[in-house]
C-alpha positions, 0 to 999 in steps of 0.5 A: 608419115608411117604406117600405123594401126587405125583400130584393132586389126585394121591398119593403113599401110600406103597412101600419099603421105606414106608410100607414094604421092600418087597412091590412093590410101592402102588399108590392111585387115588381119583376119588371121590372113592379111586382107588388103583394101586397094594396092596403090598405083604399082610405083610403091609395091616395095614400100608397101611390103616394108610397111607391113613388115614394120607393123609386125605383120608377115607379107607372106600371110596376104591372101586377098585384095579387094579393089574398090574400084578400077582406077590405076591408083588403086589397082596399079599394083594388083598384078605384082602382088598377085605374081609375088604373093599369089594372093586372090583378087576381088573386084565388082563384075562392073569393073573387073573387065577394066582391070583385066584389060587396062581399058578404062583404069585411067592410066593416061591420066597418071602417066603410069604404065598399067599392068592388067591383072585377072580378077579371081572373085567377081562379085555380082550381088548388092551386098556380099558377106565374106567370112575371113578367119576372125572377121566378117567383112560385108562388101557393098555395091555402091556406084556412082564413082564408077559403075562397079565401086564397092565399100567394106565394113566390119565390126571390131569390138565396139566400133564399126569401121567403113572403108569407103573408098573415094566419097569425095568423088569425082563423079564425072561421066568422063572417069565413069561416074554417075552423080545420081547413082552416087546419091544413092549410094552415099545415102546407103553409107550414111545409114551404116552409122560407121564409127571410123571411116577409111577414105580413099584419099583423105585418110581416117575420119573419126568419130561417128559424128565426124564420119556422118558429117563428111558423108552428109557434106558430099551428099548435099553437094551432090543433091544441090547439083542435081536438084537445083 
């Protein structure tokens, strides 16, 4: 499987079938500058760069990486991207310390050496708007998978694209999860009425009816677990 355009200026450049079996799905937004959503485990830096080039885009235009949460399959590649391309890193303050220290990224579950990375922009609000070139990104704090989990969405043409990170979970406390917070967060994401979901491990879900059902399935599962 190869990297491909999802919709408009949104691409998928990494994931288990695209870059490395342990990688999360890595997405890219072209706003004039290039914005990465997550960075994989760190085992596939060269592959991610090659995938960006194959799409006709220029890695030297990489400007920001938004880390959706602190787990190593999403942040393991941050340090190398920062070192090579001087990208600015963005994360929620509740996960930033773990990303910077390596304590709590889950490297022990993957058997991968983690290279800590400094965070340039620590988000603190429930919703942050970033005006980056020709697109405005809205970043939501959605605790549940981890305390500092983020989702990003933007409107391109007639469609709303949601980068929902690991909506499937897990939501276990051992991984930094909280089921009650996750229920609130999933309800919030459902209200966005997204047309395309770029999920953290399961790839692309569309159209809007499928996105809604995907979120509802996990929401219902958690509600049954909590309120039974």
